[in-house]
C-alpha positions in Angstrom: 96.3 96.5 83.3 94.6 99.1 85.4 96.2 102.6 85.4 96.9 104.3 88.7 93.9 106.7 88.1 93.6 110.3 89.1 95.1 111.1 92.4 95.8 114.2 94.4 99.0 116.1 94.6 101.7 116.4 97.2 104.5 114.0 98.3 104.4 110.3 99.0 104.5 108.9 102.5 105.2 105.2 103.4 103.5 103.8 106.4 102.8 100.5 108.1 99.4 100.3 109.8 96.8 97.8 110.9 98.0 94.2 110.8 100.9 94.9 108.5 104.5 94.1 109.2 106.3 96.7 111.3 109.9 97.0 110.3 112.3 99.8 109.6 115.7 99.4 107.9 118.5 101.7 107.0 118.3 100.6 103.4 120.1 102.5 100.6 123.2 102.3 98.5 126.0 104.4 100.0 126.4 107.6 98.1 130.2 107.9 97.7 133.5 106.0 98.5 135.5 107.2 101.5 137.9 109.2 99.4 135.2 111.1 97.5 133.3 111.7 100.7 136.3 113.1 102.4 136.9 115.5 99.5 133.2 116.6 99.7 133.6 117.2 103.5 136.7 119.2 103.0 135.0 121.4 100.4 132.0 121.8 102.7 134.2 122.9 105.6 136.0 125.4 103.3 132.7 126.8 102.0 131.2 127.0 105.5 134.2 128.9 106.8 134.7 131.3 103.9 131.1 131.9 102.8 128.4 130.8 105.2 129.9 132.0 108.5 130.8 135.5 107.2 127.4 135.9 105.6 125.6 135.0 108.9 127.9 137.2 110.9 127.4 140.1 108.6 123.7 139.9 108.0 122.1 137.8 110.7 123.7 137.6 114.1 123.0 141.2 115.1 119.4 140.2 115.6 119.7 136.4 115.8 122.9 135.7 117.8 124.0 135.1 121.3 123.3 138.6 122.5 119.9 139.1 120.8 117.5 136.4 119.7 114.7 138.1 117.8 111.8 135.8 117.2 113.6 133.2 119.3 116.1 132.5 116.6 119.8 132.1 117.5 122.3 131.0 114.9 125.1 130.7 117.4 124.7 126.9 118.1 124.3 126.2 114.3 127.5 128.1 113.6 129.4 126.0 116.2 128.0 122.6 115.1 126.7 123.1 111.5 126.3 119.4 110.7 124.3 118.3 113.7 120.6 117.4 113.3 119.5 120.1 115.7 121.1 122.7 113.4 119.3 121.6 110.3 116.1 123.6 111.3 118.1 126.8 111.4 119.6 126.2 108.0 116.3 125.4 106.5 114.9 128.7 107.9 117.9 130.5 106.6 117.5 129.1 103.1 113.8 130.0 103.0 114.1 133.6 104.2 117.2 134.4 102.1 115.6 133.0 98.9 112.5 135.0 99.5 114.4 138.1 100.3 112.6 138.3 103.6 115.9 138.7 105.4 117.8 140.9 105.9 114.7 143.1 106.4 114.2 146.0 104.0 115.3 148.6 106.6 118.6 146.8 107.4 121.7 148.9 107.2 123.2 146.6 104.6 121.9 144.1 102.0 123.7 141.2 100.4 124.1 141.2 96.7 122.5 138.5 94.6 125.9 136.9 94.1 126.3 136.8 97.9 122.9 135.2 98.3 123.6 132.6 95.7 127.0 131.7 97.2 125.4 131.5 100.7 122.7 129.1 99.4 125.3 127.0 97.6 127.2 126.8 100.9 124.2 125.8 102.8 123.6 123.0 100.3 127.0 121.5 101.2 126.4 121.4 105.0 124.9 117.9 104.6 128.5 116.6 104.0 129.4 117.8 107.5 126.9 115.3 109.0 127.4 111.6 109.5 126.4 109.6 106.5 122.8 108.7 107.3 120.1 108.2 104.6 117.5 107.9 107.3 115.2 104.9 108.1 113.7 103.1 105.1 110.1 102.2 105.9 108.8 99.3 103.9 106.0 100.6 101.7 102.6 99.1 100.9 101.2 98.5 97.4 98.6 101.1 96.5 95.1 100.0 95.5 96.0 100.2 91.8 99.3 98.3 92.3 97.5 95.7 94.3 94.9 95.1 91.6 97.5 95.1 88.8 99.6 92.6 90.8 96.6 90.2 91.2 96.1 90.5 87.5 99.7 89.7 86.6 99.8 86.8 89.0 96.4 85.1 88.2 94.8 86.9 85.3 92.0 88.3 87.3 90.5 91.7 86.5 92.4 94.5 88.4 89.0 95.9 89.2 88.7 93.2 91.9 90.5 95.7 94.2 88.2 98.6 93.4 86.2 98.2 96.6 89.2 99.1 98.7 88.8 102.6 100.2 90.6 105.5 98.7 94.2 105.8 99.9 94.9 108.1 102.8 97.2 110.9 101.7 100.7 110.7 103.3 102.5 113.9 102.7 100.4 114.3 99.6 101.2 111.1 97.7 99.0 108.0 98.0 100.9 105.3 99.7 99.6 104.9 103.2 97.2 102.3 104.6 93.7 103.1 105.9 92.7 100.9 108.8 89.6 100.0 106.9 91.6 98.4 104.2 92.9 95.6 106.3 89.4 94.4 106.8 88.8 94.1 103.1 92.0 92.4 101.9 90.6 89.0 103.1 87.4 89.6 101.1 89.3 90.5 98.0 91.6 87.5 98.4 88.5 85.3 98.7 87.0 86.8 95.5 90.2 86.5 93.5 90.7 82.8 94.6 87.1 82.0 93.8 87.7 83.4 90.2 90.7 81.2 89.5 90.2 78.0 91.5 87.5 75.4 91.1 84.8 75.0 93.8 85.3 72.2 96.4 85.2 68.8 94.7 85.1 70.4 91.3 87.6 69.6 88.5 90.7 71.8 88.8 91.0 74.8 86.5 93.9 75.5 84.2 95.2 78.1 86.6 94.8 75.8 89.5 96.9 73.1 87.8 99.6 75.6 87.1 99.7 76.9 90.7 99.2 73.6 92.6 100.4 70.8 90.3 99.1 67.3 90.7 97.6 66.1 94.0 100.1 63.6 95.6 99.1 60.0 95.4 98.6 57.6 98.3 101.7 57.3 100.4 103.4 60.4 99.0 104.8 63.1 101.2 102.0 65.7 101.1 104.0 68.2 103.2 107.0 68.1 100.9 104.7 68.6 97.9 102.9 71.5 99.7 106.2 73.1 100.7 107.2 73.0 97.0 104.0 74.7 96.1 104.4 77.3 98.8 107.9 78.1 97.6 106.6 78.7 94.1 103.6 80.8 95.2 105.7 82.9 97.6 108.4 83.5 95.1 106.0 85.1 92.7 103.7 86.8 95.3 106.5 88.1 97.5 108.5 89.2 94.4 111.6 87.5 96.0 112.6 84.1 97.3 110.8 83.3 100.6 112.9 82.5 103.6 112.6 79.0 105.2 110.8 80.7 108.2 108.3 82.2 105.9 107.7 78.8 104.3 107.2 77.3 107.7 104.4 79.8 108.4 102.7 78.8 105.2 103.1 75.1 105.9 101.6 75.8 109.3 98.4 77.0 107.5 98.5 73.9 105.4 98.8 71.7 108.5 96.0 73.5 110.2 93.7 72.9 107.2 94.6 69.2 107.0 94.0 68.8 110.7 90.5 70.2 110.2 89.8 67.5 107.6 90.2 69.7 104.5 91.3 67.9 101.4 94.7 68.5 99.9 93.5 71.0 97.3 91.4 72.9 99.9 94.4 73.1 102.2 96.5 74.6 99.4 93.6 77.0 98.7 93.8 78.2 102.3 97.6 78.5 102.1 97.2 80.6 98.9 94.8 82.9 100.8 97.4 83.3 103.6 99.9 84.4 100.9 97.6 87.0 99.5 96.9 88.6 102.9 100.5 88.4 104.2 102.6 91.5 104.8 105.1 90.1 102.3 102.6 90.4 99.5 101.0 93.7 100.6 104.3 95.4 101.2 107.6 95.4 99.3 109.8 93.6 101.8 113.6 92.9 101.7 114.9 89.5 100.8 117.0 89.3 104.0 117.5 91.0 107.3 120.1 93.7 107.5 123.5 92.6 108.9 123.9 93.3 112.6 126.0 96.4 113.3 125.5 98.1 109.9 123.6 101.3 109.8 123.6 101.6 106.0 123.0 98.7 103.7 122.5 98.5 100.0 119.1 97.7 98.4 119.1 94.0 97.4 118.3 93.3 93.7 114.8 92.1 94.5 113.9 95.4 96.2 115.4 97.2 93.3 113.4 95.2 90.8 110.1 95.9 92.7 110.8 99.6 93.2 111.6 100.0 89.5 108.6 98.0 88.3 106.0 99.6 90.6 107.3 103.1 89.9 107.3 102.7 86.1 104.5 100.1 85.6 102.5 100.1 88.8 102.8 96.3 89.0 105.1 93.5 89.9 108.4 92.8 88.2 108.1 90.8 84.9 110.1 87.7 84.2 113.1 89.5 82.8 113.5 91.8 85.9 113.0 88.8 88.2 115.5 86.7 86.4 118.1 89.5 86.6 117.4 89.8 90.3 117.8 86.1 90.8 121.2 86.3 89.1 122.3 89.3 91.2 122.9 91.4 88.1 120.2 94.1 88.3 122.2 96.5 90.5 125.0 96.7 87.9 124.9 100.2 86.3 124.8 99.0 82.7 122.1 96.4 83.4 120.0 98.8 85.4 120.2 101.5 82.7 119.1 99.0 80.1 116.1 97.9 82.2 115.0 101.5 82.9 115.1 102.2 79.2 113.1 99.0 78.5 110.5 99.7 81.0 110.1 103.3 79.9 109.6 102.3 76.3 106.8 100.0 77.3 103.2 101.3 77.2 102.8 100.3 80.8 105.2 103.2 81.7 102.1 105.4 81.6 101.9 104.5 85.3 104.8 106.9 86.0 102.6 109.8 85.1 99.3 108.5 86.5 101.0 107.5 89.7 103.4 110.3 90.2 103.2 113.0 87.5 99.5 113.7 87.9 99.9 113.9 91.7 102.9 116.3 91.4 101.0 118.6 88.9 97.7 118.4 90.9 95.8 117.0 87.9 94.1 114.3 90.0 91.4 116.7 91.0 90.6 117.9 87.5 88.0 115.1 86.8 85.9 116.0 89.8 86.6 119.8 90.0 83.5 122.0 89.8 83.3 124.8 87.2 80.6 127.4 86.5 78.9 125.8 83.5 77.4 129.1 82.4 80.8 130.7 82.1 82.7 127.7 81.0 80.4 125.3 79.1 83.6 123.8 77.5 84.5 122.0 80.7 82.8 118.7 80.0 84.4 115.3 80.5 85.9 115.3 77.0 87.8 118.6 77.7 88.9 117.5 81.1 90.3 114.3 79.7 92.1 116.2 76.9 93.7 118.5 79.5 94.9 115.5 81.4 96.2 113.7 78.3 98.1 116.8 77.1 100.1 116.8 80.4 100.6 113.1 80.3 102.0 113.0 76.7 104.2 116.0 77.5 105.5 114.4 80.6 106.2 111.1 78.7 108.1 113.0 76.0 110.5 114.6 78.4 111.2 111.3 80.1 111.5 109.1 77.0 113.5 111.7 75.0 115.9 112.2 77.9 115.3 115.9 78.0 116.5 118.3 80.7 114.1 118.9 83.6 114.0 122.6 82.7 112.0 121.5 79.7 109.0 121.3 82.0 108.9 125.1 82.1 110.8 126.0 79.0 109.6 124.2 75.9 108.3 125.1 72.4 105.9 122.2 71.8 102.9 120.5 73.3 100.4 117.8 72.3 97.0 118.7 71.1 93.8 117.3 69.7 90.9 119.2 68.2 89.1 119.5 71.6 92.0 121.1 73.4 93.3 123.1 70.4 90.3 125.5 70.9 91.7 126.8 74.1 95.0 127.5 72.4 93.3 129.3 69.5 94.6 126.6 67.2 91.2 125.0 66.4 91.6 125.7 62.7 95.1 124.2 62.6 94.4 121.1 64.8 91.1 119.2 64.3 89.7 115.8 65.1 90.4 113.4 68.0 93.9 112.4 66.9 96.7 113.6 69.2 99.7 115.2 67.6 102.9 117.0 68.6 102.5 120.7 67.8 105.3 123.3 67.7 104.3 126.5 69.5 105.1 129.9 68.2 103.2 131.8 70.9 105.8 132.9 73.4 103.0 132.8 76.1 102.7 129.1 75.7 105.0 126.1 76.2 105.7 124.1 79.3 103.5 123.3 82.3 102.9 126.9 83.3 100.8 127.6 80.3 98.9 124.3 80.1 95.1 124.6 80.4 94.9 121.7 82.8 97.3 123.2 85.3 95.7 126.6 85.0 92.2 125.1 85.5 93.1 123.1 88.7 94.6 126.3 90.2 91.5 128.4 89.6 88.2 128.8 91.3 85.0 127.5 89.7 84.2 130.9 88.2 87.5 132.8 88.0 91.2 132.5 88.0 93.1 132.6 91.3 96.5 134.4 91.5 97.0 133.1 95.0 96.4 129.4 94.1 98.6 129.8 91.1 101.3 131.5 93.1 101.2 128.7 95.7 101.4 126.1 93.0 104.4 127.6 91.3 106.3 128.0 94.6 105.5 124.5 95.9 105.2 122.3 92.9 107.8 123.9 90.6 110.3 125.6 92.9 110.0 123.3 95.9 109.2 126.0 98.5 106.8 125.6 101.5 103.9 128.0 101.7 102.3 128.2 105.2 98.4 128.1 105.4 96.6 131.4 105.7 95.8 132.8 109.1 92.5 131.8 110.6 89.4 134.0 110.0 90.9 135.9 107.0 87.9 136.9 104.8 87.9 135.8 101.2 87.8 138.2 98.3 84.1 137.2 97.8 83.3 138.8 101.2 84.4 142.3 100.0 81.7 144.9 99.8 80.4 144.8 96.3 79.9 148.6 96.0 83.6 149.1 96.9 85.1 146.6 94.4 82.6 146.4 91.6 84.8 148.4 89.2 88.1 147.0 90.3 90.2 144.4 88.5 91.0 141.2 90.4 94.5 142.5 91.0 93.2 145.7 92.5 90.8 143.7 94.7 93.6 141.4 95.9 95.9 144.4 96.6 93.1 145.9 98.7 92.7 142.7 100.6 96.5 142.4 101.3 96.6 145.8 103.1 95.7 143.7 106.1 99.0 143.1 107.9 98.1 139.5 108.7 97.9 138.8 104.9 100.7 141.0 103.5 103.8 138.9 104.3 102.6 135.9 102.3 100.8 137.7 99.6 103.9 139.8 98.7 105.5 136.6 97.6 102.4 134.7 96.2 100.6 137.5 94.3 103.4 138.7 92.0 103.9 135.1 90.8 100.2 134.4 90.4 99.4 137.7 88.6 102.2 136.9 86.2 99.8 134.2 84.9 96.6 136.3 85.1 96.3 136.6 81.3 95.1 133.0 81.4 91.5 132.7 82.5 90.1 129.9 84.7 90.3 127.3 82.0 93.6 128.4 80.4 92.5 130.7 77.6 94.5 133.8 76.8 92.7 137.1 77.5 93.6 140.8 77.8 90.8 141.9 80.1 89.5 140.3 83.2 85.8 139.8 84.2 85.4 143.4 85.3 86.4 144.6 81.8 89.6 146.2 83.1 92.9 145.7 81.4 95.0 142.9 83.0 98.2 143.9 84.7 100.2 140.8 84.5 103.5 142.2 85.7 105.0 139.6 88.1 108.1 138.5 89.8 109.7 135.6 91.6 111.2 136.1 95.1 114.3 138.2 94.7 113.3 139.3 91.2 112.2 142.7 90.0 108.6 143.7 89.4 107.7 143.7 85.7 109.7 140.6 84.9 108.2 137.6 83.2 107.2 134.9 85.6 107.8 132.1 83.1 111.3 133.4 82.3 112.0 133.8 86.0 111.0 130.2 86.7 113.3 129.0 83.9 116.2 131.0 85.3 115.5 129.7 88.8 115.3 126.1 87.7 118.6 126.4 85.8 120.2 127.9 88.9 118.7 125.1 91.1 119.9 122.5 88.5 123.5 123.7 88.8 123.3 123.7 92.6 121.8 120.2 92.6 124.8 118.5 91.2 126.9 116.5 93.6 128.8 113.3 93.1 127.7 110.0 94.4 129.7 107.0 95.5 129.5 105.4 92.1 130.6 108.5 90.2 127.2 109.6 88.9 125.1 112.6 89.9 121.8 112.7 91.7 118.8 113.8 89.7 118.3 117.4 88.8 114.7 116.4 88.1 114.4 115.2 91.7 115.9 118.4 93.0 113.9 120.9 91.0 110.6 119.2 90.3 110.2 117.0 93.3 112.0 118.7 96.1 109.9 117.1 98.9 111.9 114.0 100.1 109.5 111.3 99.0 108.8 112.9 95.7 112.6 113.1 95.2 112.9 109.4 96.1 110.4 108.5 93.4 112.4 110.0 90.6 115.6 108.8 91.9 114.2 105.2 91.8 113.8 105.8 88.0 117.5 106.5 87.7 117.5 110.1 86.6 120.9 111.6 86.0 121.7 115.3 85.8 124.8 115.0 83.7 122.5 115.4 80.6 119.3 116.2 82.4 117.7 112.8 81.7 117.2 109.2 82.6 120.3 107.2 83.5 121.1 105.2 86.6 
């Protein structure tokens, strides 16, 4: 099997482009029964009345109300209709500025306490229950290049590399799941190549695979169309990952009829029909087994969709026989069955795809292989070291998932995985030697979790030095789920500073000089304290006490709302635990949505990825 490879970071988008099927369904399991939902709504109304409204009236409406709308922001309509879609923008703004302590401004007459801020944010989180139940449109998603190659392998035994000529995926909100227009022109060529590898040439003796796929050629007088329809049903069941509809079979039979009308022999007509299967939207996209019932705005996922989502998330390939059989029997959606299947798939070596396809993108490690480093300063950054950095994160990620650990373990952990290559960066090269990977308990309080991993620190650096700004952005966006706006245009980089002015300054002093510019100050006051909290790590993740200027490193940092001088790692841990508690809310089947999805993958599509795996925050781990 081919692994998903090294991708970029961000959040996955699902799109239908080119010749693909265009269809959108409201497709999800309903999150709670009516009684539970009514209770959640009642609690949300109470919280909004007793916490959110007084907070806004006290600290916001003087500048952002009906009488004064500073910056064009007016919370009046949102207070009257909190659950409406139009109000969500205001509440998102409120969450961002209250979390970052940007509002109320420092010169305000009165400031909320931390407890007030936390209660306000908790109340905002409940506003969703004041809206109509609407999971949003579900857009049918395409197989990625790697998933496509793996699926061809599992169907026919061909090398997954047959799909390597497809162009790189276009990023959709960061994760790779959109379709480039160029790809549609290449699917037919790949289908031809795959078919040529498994089927005999015209008039040649049939191959073993051909016999399995097509069976025997009907004898004289036999009903060829009936035999071809039977073949089409079998091919489509496997390729579509669900039973085909009669209308879909009619389409395939139309291809068969066209081939026969053009004097192609029976095996050649089946060959053309197979080609039609491999370029069909039903093969290239994960499609539902049936159309949604008319008049229903929310429908549950069918078992075939569930099987495909689970398999492609955890294995990057089609469902195996066991998953398919459970879907055929209508058993897969049952909680106990689904839990057992999640466990089975995670214990299989193919579950490496969860990291390669999601974890590496989330952490930003996809760029590590091709990232440029100053070879004079960092000769260690060869392919062996880059691979070791990647594998450390992969093994660590897998241990958290398979051992059912709390998501907070991503930033608060006392172990990692090392081999002799990577151990040198930890200063443990005398303790850990050789190429064998092993789990190592860490006694250095500065290490443990993703914030101290060399791979993460390397991808958030420049080629020749560390970058507090990049690291600050990474912590805010990838760990804490915040959005950081791009820098203003025409802002000069630190490298443009006059050398005579800055030659004896530390990187922190140079950055603080740079941020005296009013256009830079607002963002940097949030980013820099976080990034400088990691400044003791150099550009490839080694610990140091002096920076390149020879000056002592001032690594005092803080998270938004924290106090300067605090430890950034400890701050992240506290923040994650707080977010974990806030994330808990009951679903219709009595479980909880994922704390991992809430804290680690806050962007909607990233959250959906982990939810597909069945995470459950009752114990911080995997459980549907």
